[in-house]
Structure formats: C-alpha cells, structure tokens
DSSP file (Angstrom, degrees, kcal/mol; ACC not computed):
  #  RESIDUE AA STRUCTURE BP1 BP2  ACC     N-H-->O    O-->H-N    N-H-->O    O-->H-N    TCO  KAPPA ALPHA  PHI   PSI    X-CA   Y-CA   Z-CA
    1    1 A M              0   0    0      0, 0.0     2,-0.5     0, 0.0     0, 0.0   0.000 360.0 360.0 360.0 140.9   34.5  175.1   59.7
    2    2 A I        -     0   0    0      0, 0.0     0, 0.0     0, 0.0     0, 0.0  -0.917 360.0-118.5-107.7 130.6   33.8  171.7   58.2
    3    3 A L        -     0   0    0     -2,-0.5     9,-0.0     1,-0.1     8,-0.0  -0.534  31.5-121.8 -67.8 130.2   30.7  169.9   59.2
    4    4 A P    >   -     0   0    0      0, 0.0     3,-1.5     0, 0.0    -1,-0.1  -0.304  20.3-116.6 -72.5 156.6   31.6  166.5   60.9
    5    5 A A  T 3  S+     0   0    0      1,-0.3    34,-0.1    34,-0.0    -2,-0.1   0.764 113.0  55.9 -68.2 -25.5   30.1  163.4   59.2
    6    6 A D  T 3  S+     0   0    0      2,-0.0    -1,-0.3     0, 0.0     2,-0.0   0.181  78.0 135.7 -92.0  16.9   28.1  162.5   62.4
    7    7 A A    <   -     0   0    0     -3,-1.5     2,-0.1     1,-0.1    -4,-0.0  -0.362  54.7-122.4 -67.4 147.3   26.4  165.9   62.4
    8    8 A S     >  -     0   0    0      1,-0.1     4,-2.5    -2,-0.0     5,-0.2  -0.388  25.6-104.8 -86.5 168.5   22.6  165.8   63.0
    9    9 A Y  H  > S+     0   0    0      1,-0.2     4,-3.0     2,-0.2     5,-0.2   0.880 121.5  54.1 -59.8 -38.9   20.0  167.2   60.6
   10   10 A T  H  > S+     0   0    0      2,-0.2     4,-2.8     1,-0.2     5,-0.2   0.960 110.2  46.0 -61.8 -49.5   19.5  170.2   62.9
   11   11 A E  H  > S+     0   0    0      1,-0.2     4,-2.4     2,-0.2    -2,-0.2   0.906 112.0  52.2 -64.3 -38.9   23.2  171.0   63.0
   12   12 A F  H  X S+     0   0    0     -4,-2.5     4,-2.7     2,-0.2     5,-0.3   0.948 110.2  48.4 -60.8 -47.8   23.4  170.6   59.2
   13   13 A C  H  X S+     0   0    0     -4,-3.0     4,-2.8     2,-0.2     5,-0.3   0.941 111.5  49.2 -55.5 -51.0   20.5  173.0   58.8
   14   14 A D  H  X S+     0   0    0     -4,-2.8     4,-1.6     1,-0.2    -1,-0.2   0.900 112.4  48.3 -53.0 -44.4   22.1  175.5   61.1
   15   15 A Y  H  X S+     0   0    0     -4,-2.4     4,-1.7    -5,-0.2    -2,-0.2   0.935 113.7  45.5 -69.7 -47.0   25.4  175.2   59.2
   16   16 A I  H  X S+     0   0    0     -4,-2.7     4,-3.1     1,-0.2     5,-0.4   0.883 113.1  49.8 -65.5 -41.7   23.8  175.6   55.7
   17   17 A V  H  X S+     0   0    0     -4,-2.8     4,-1.2    -5,-0.3    -1,-0.2   0.825 109.8  51.6 -66.9 -29.8   21.6  178.5   56.7
   18   18 A G  H  < S+     0   0    0     -4,-1.6    -2,-0.2    -5,-0.3    -1,-0.2   0.850 118.1  37.8 -69.4 -38.7   24.7  180.2   58.2
   19   19 A Q  H  < S+     0   0    0     -4,-1.7    -2,-0.2     2,-0.1    -3,-0.2   0.833 133.6  19.2 -85.0 -34.9   26.7  179.7   54.9
   20   20 A R  H  < S-     0   0    0     -4,-3.1    -3,-0.2     1,-0.3    -2,-0.2   0.510 101.3-120.5-117.7  -3.0   24.0  180.3   52.3
   21   21 A G     <  -     0   0    0     -4,-1.2    -1,-0.3    -5,-0.4    -2,-0.1  -0.329  62.0 -12.2  90.0 179.6   21.2  182.1   54.0
   22   22 A P        +     0   0    0      0, 0.0     2,-0.3     0, 0.0    -5,-0.0  -0.313  65.8 177.0 -65.0 135.9   17.6  181.2   54.4
   23   23 A L        -     0   0    0      1,-0.0    -2,-0.0     2,-0.0    -6,-0.0  -0.929  33.1 -98.1-134.2 160.2   16.4  178.2   52.3
   24   24 A S     >  -     0   0    0     -2,-0.3     4,-1.7     1,-0.1     5,-0.1  -0.248  35.1-112.5 -67.1 161.6   13.0  176.3   52.0
   25   25 A D  H  > S+     0   0    0      2,-0.2     4,-2.5     1,-0.2     5,-0.2   0.823 117.8  57.4 -66.1 -35.2   12.6  173.1   54.0
   26   26 A D  H  > S+     0   0    0      2,-0.2     4,-2.3     1,-0.2    -1,-0.2   0.894 107.8  46.9 -63.0 -37.9   12.4  171.2   50.7
   27   27 A E  H  > S+     0   0    0      2,-0.2     4,-2.3     1,-0.2    -2,-0.2   0.914 111.8  49.7 -64.4 -45.3   15.8  172.5   49.7
   28   28 A L  H  X S+     0   0    0     -4,-1.7     4,-2.2     2,-0.2    -2,-0.2   0.903 112.4  48.3 -56.1 -48.3   17.3  171.7   53.0
   29   29 A Q  H  X S+     0   0    0     -4,-2.5     4,-2.5     2,-0.2    -2,-0.2   0.916 111.5  49.9 -59.4 -46.5   15.9  168.1   52.8
   30   30 A S  H  X S+     0   0    0     -4,-2.3     4,-1.9     1,-0.2    -2,-0.2   0.904 111.3  48.0 -62.4 -42.5   17.2  167.6   49.4
   31   31 A M  H  X S+     0   0    0     -4,-2.3     4,-2.1     2,-0.2    -1,-0.2   0.833 111.3  51.2 -69.6 -34.6   20.6  168.8   50.3
   32   32 A W  H  X S+     0   0    0     -4,-2.2     4,-2.3     2,-0.2    -2,-0.2   0.903 109.5  50.6 -67.9 -42.0   20.6  166.5   53.5
   33   33 A E  H  X S+     0   0    0     -4,-2.5     4,-2.1     2,-0.2    -2,-0.2   0.894 111.3  47.7 -54.0 -45.4   19.6  163.6   51.3
   34   34 A F  H  X S+     0   0    0     -4,-1.9     4,-1.9     2,-0.2    -2,-0.2   0.894 110.7  51.8 -68.8 -38.7   22.5  164.3   48.9
   35   35 A R  H  X S+     0   0    0     -4,-2.1     4,-1.8     1,-0.2    -2,-0.2   0.895 108.7  51.6 -63.8 -41.4   24.9  164.7   51.8
   36   36 A Q  H  X S+     0   0    0     -4,-2.3     4,-0.8     1,-0.2    -1,-0.2   0.907 110.8  48.2 -61.8 -39.1   23.9  161.3   53.2
   37   37 A K  H  < S+     0   0    0     -4,-2.1     3,-0.4     1,-0.2     4,-0.2   0.876 112.1  47.6 -67.7 -36.0   24.4  159.7   49.9
   38   38 A T  H >< S+     0   0    0     -4,-1.9     3,-1.3     1,-0.2    -1,-0.2   0.795 103.2  62.7 -74.2 -31.4   27.9  161.3   49.4
   39   39 A L  H 3< S+     0   0    0     -4,-1.8    -1,-0.2     1,-0.3    -2,-0.2   0.730  99.7  56.1 -67.8 -25.2   29.0  160.3   52.9
   40   40 A S  T 3< S+     0   0    0     -4,-0.8    -1,-0.3    -3,-0.4    -2,-0.2   0.572  84.5 108.3 -81.3 -11.5   28.6  156.6   51.9
   41   41 A L    <   -     0   0    0     -3,-1.3     2,-0.4    -4,-0.2    -3,-0.0  -0.343  49.4-164.9 -68.6 146.5   31.0  156.9   48.9
   42   42 A T        -     0   0    0     -2,-0.1     2,-0.6     2,-0.0    -2,-0.0  -0.978  12.1-141.1-126.7 142.0   34.4  155.2   49.1
   43   43 A V        -     0   0    0     -2,-0.4     2,-0.6     2,-0.0    -2,-0.0  -0.926   9.9-155.2-107.9 121.1   37.2  156.0   46.7
   44   44 A V        +     0   0    0     -2,-0.6    -2,-0.0     1,-0.1     0, 0.0  -0.857  18.8 170.7-101.1 123.2   39.3  153.0   45.6
   45   45 A T        -     0   0    0     -2,-0.6    -1,-0.1     0, 0.0    -2,-0.0   0.559  46.5-120.8-107.5 -10.5   42.7  154.0   44.5
   46   46 A G  S  > S+     0   0    0      3,-0.0     4,-2.7     4,-0.0     5,-0.2   0.590  70.6 133.5  80.5  11.3   44.3  150.6   44.1
   47   47 A R  H  > S+     0   0    0      1,-0.2     4,-1.8     2,-0.2     5,-0.1   0.889  70.6  50.4 -61.7 -39.0   46.9  151.4   46.7
   48   48 A G  H  > S+     0   0    0      2,-0.2     4,-0.6     1,-0.2    -1,-0.2   0.950 113.3  45.6 -64.5 -46.8   46.4  148.0   48.5
   49   49 A Y  H >4 S+     0   0    0      1,-0.2     3,-1.0     2,-0.2     4,-0.5   0.897 112.1  51.4 -65.3 -43.0   46.7  146.0   45.3
   50   50 A R  H >< S+     0   0    0     -4,-2.7     3,-1.0     1,-0.2    -1,-0.2   0.822 100.5  63.1 -63.1 -32.7   49.8  148.0   44.1
   51   51 A S  H 3< S+     0   0    0     -4,-1.8    -1,-0.2     1,-0.3    -2,-0.2   0.710  99.8  53.6 -67.3 -20.1   51.5  147.4   47.4
   52   52 A Q  T << S+     0   0    0     -3,-1.0    -1,-0.3    -4,-0.6    -2,-0.2   0.624  91.9  92.1 -84.8 -14.8   51.5  143.6   46.7
   53   53 A L  S <  S-     0   0    0     -3,-1.0     5,-0.1    -4,-0.5    -3,-0.0  -0.277  95.3 -85.7 -75.4 161.6   53.2  144.0   43.4
   54   54 A P    >>  -     0   0    0      0, 0.0     3,-2.3     0, 0.0     4,-0.7  -0.384  45.0-106.5 -67.9 153.2   56.9  143.8   43.1
   55   55 A P  G >4 S+     0   0    0      0, 0.0     3,-0.7     0, 0.0     4,-0.3   0.794 118.3  55.0 -52.8 -33.5   58.7  147.2   43.8
   56   56 A D  G 34 S+     0   0    0      1,-0.2     3,-0.2     2,-0.1    -3,-0.0   0.655 113.7  41.1 -77.0 -16.4   59.6  147.8   40.2
   57   57 A E  G X4 S+     0   0    0     -3,-2.3     3,-1.3     1,-0.1    -1,-0.2   0.411  85.7  93.5-108.1   5.4   55.9  147.4   39.0
   58   58 A Q  T << S+     0   0    0     -3,-0.7    -1,-0.1    -4,-0.7    -2,-0.1   0.761  92.8  40.0 -76.9 -18.3   54.2  149.3   41.8
   59   59 A H  T 3  S+     0   0    0     -4,-0.3     2,-0.3    -3,-0.2    -1,-0.3   0.198  94.0 107.7-110.8  21.3   54.1  152.6   39.9
   60   60 A M    <   -     0   0    0     -3,-1.3    -3,-0.0     1,-0.1     2,-0.0  -0.690  68.5-120.4 -95.9 149.4   53.3  151.2   36.5
   61   61 A T     >  -     0   0    0     -2,-0.3     4,-2.1     1,-0.1     5,-0.2  -0.304  33.3-102.7 -75.2 170.8   50.0  151.6   34.7
   62   62 A L  H  > S+     0   0    0      1,-0.2     4,-2.9     2,-0.2     5,-0.2   0.949 124.1  49.6 -53.4 -52.5   48.0  148.5   33.7
   63   63 A K  H  > S+     0   0    0      1,-0.2     4,-2.3     2,-0.2    -1,-0.2   0.907 108.4  50.0 -57.6 -43.4   49.2  148.9   30.2
   64   64 A E  H  > S+     0   0    0      1,-0.2     4,-1.9     2,-0.2    -1,-0.2   0.867 112.6  49.2 -66.7 -35.7   52.9  149.3   31.1
   65   65 A R  H  X S+     0   0    0     -4,-2.1     4,-2.7     2,-0.2     5,-0.2   0.920 109.0  52.0 -64.3 -42.8   52.6  146.0   33.2
   66   66 A E  H  X S+     0   0    0     -4,-2.9     4,-2.4     1,-0.2    -2,-0.2   0.914 110.9  48.2 -60.5 -42.9   50.9  144.2   30.4
   67   67 A Q  H  X S+     0   0    0     -4,-2.3     4,-2.5    -5,-0.2    -1,-0.2   0.892 109.5  52.0 -70.2 -34.5   53.7  145.2   28.1
   68   68 A K  H  X S+     0   0    0     -4,-1.9     4,-2.0     2,-0.2    -2,-0.2   0.889 111.0  48.0 -56.2 -46.1   56.3  144.1   30.6
   69   69 A V  H  X S+     0   0    0     -4,-2.7     4,-2.4     2,-0.2    -2,-0.2   0.910 112.8  48.9 -62.6 -44.3   54.7  140.7   30.9
   70   70 A L  H  X S+     0   0    0     -4,-2.4     4,-2.8    -5,-0.2     5,-0.2   0.939 110.7  48.7 -64.0 -45.9   54.4  140.3   27.2
   71   71 A S  H  X S+     0   0    0     -4,-2.5     4,-2.1     1,-0.2    -1,-0.2   0.874 111.5  50.0 -66.7 -31.1   58.0  141.2   26.5
   72   72 A E  H  X S+     0   0    0     -4,-2.0     4,-1.5     2,-0.2    -1,-0.2   0.913 111.1  49.5 -69.5 -37.4   59.2  138.8   29.2
   73   73 A A  H  <>S+     0   0    0     -4,-2.4     5,-2.5     2,-0.2    -2,-0.2   0.891 113.0  47.1 -62.7 -43.3   57.1  136.0   27.7
   74   74 A R  H ><5S+     0   0    0     -4,-2.8     3,-1.6     1,-0.2    -1,-0.2   0.904 110.1  53.3 -65.5 -42.9   58.6  136.8   24.3
   75   75 A A  H 3<5S+     0   0    0     -4,-2.1    -1,-0.2     1,-0.3    -2,-0.2   0.828 104.9  55.1 -56.4 -38.3   62.1  136.9   25.7
   76   76 A A  T 3<5S-     0   0    0     -4,-1.5    -1,-0.3    -5,-0.1    -2,-0.2   0.345 126.1-100.3 -86.0   5.4   61.5  133.4   27.2
   77   77 A G  T < 5S+     0   0    0     -3,-1.6    -3,-0.2     1,-0.3     2,-0.2   0.524  81.0 129.8  92.1   3.3   60.6  132.0   23.7
   78   78 A K      < -     0   0    0     -5,-2.5    -1,-0.3    -6,-0.2    -2,-0.1  -0.532  50.3-146.9 -90.1 161.3   56.8  132.1   24.1
   79   79 A D        -     0   0    0     -2,-0.2     9,-0.1     9,-0.1    -5,-0.1  -0.775  19.1-156.6-125.3  85.9   54.4  133.6   21.6
   80   80 A P        -     0   0    0      0, 0.0     2,-0.4     0, 0.0     7,-0.0  -0.338   6.2-160.1 -66.7 145.3   51.4  135.0   23.7
   81   81 A V        -     0   0    0      2,-0.0     7,-3.1    -2,-0.0     2,-0.6  -0.975  18.0-124.2-124.8 136.5   48.1  135.3   21.7
   82   82 A Y  E     +A   87   0A   0     -2,-0.4     2,-0.5     5,-0.2     5,-0.2  -0.725  33.5 177.7 -84.4 121.2   45.2  137.6   22.8
   83   83 A V  E >   -A   86   0A   0      3,-3.1     3,-1.4    -2,-0.6     2,-0.8  -0.974  57.1 -41.1-132.8 118.8   42.1  135.5   23.1
   84   84 A G  T 3  S-     0   0    0     -2,-0.5    -2,-0.0     1,-0.2     3,-0.0  -0.549 126.1 -19.8  64.7-105.9   38.8  137.1   24.3
   85   85 A R  T 3  S+     0   0    0     -2,-0.8     2,-0.3     2,-0.0    -1,-0.2   0.132 128.2  44.3-120.6  17.3   39.7  139.4   27.0
   86   86 A R  E <  S-A   83   0A   0     -3,-1.4    -3,-3.1    -5,-0.0     2,-0.4  -0.986  78.7-100.5-158.6 164.6   43.2  138.0   28.1
   87   87 A W  E      A   82   0A   0     -2,-0.3    -5,-0.2    -5,-0.2    -2,-0.0  -0.743 360.0 360.0 -91.1 131.1   46.5  136.7   26.8
   88   88 A V              0   0    0     -7,-3.1    -6,-0.1    -2,-0.4    -1,-0.1   0.392 360.0 360.0-125.6 360.0   47.3  133.0   26.7
C-alpha cells in the first residue's frame, strides 16, 4: 500500500507504525515534517521546452545543440566568438 498525498497525520502514523513498528512521537513528527517537505518537490525534466524544439533537436543534449548551431553558423560564413557566457 502507498500512502496517498492527502493522508492525515493520524493515517501517516498508523501506516508508519504498521511498517516499522513502534516509534517515539519525536521520530514520527520528524518523519511527518520530512514527508511534507518532499510532497512539495517538483521534478523539472525539460519535456515542455524540448517539445518546442524542431524534431531533429528534441533528443539532443545542450552541448550537441550548441555544436549544431556553431557548425551551421560557420557553414554560413560567420565566425562565432565566445564572449562571457554566450556566443556572439
């Protein structure tokens, strides 16, 4: 069984005690606080950004896309120079 995200503190305590055995109130409170923190985390995979890229670039790494842009610029007769944190 997986505890749902909207479980109450009492449900959480019952679940943990059932899984791990008796624990002190401080340990349960600490585990509850940690659970509340982890429930607010979001994982950004970049899927939305990648879906906006052209189909041939959607599965490329940032480094691969950078190399493609540079090679296209050089093929067009431009000489890109790295200044600060970007190419110009």
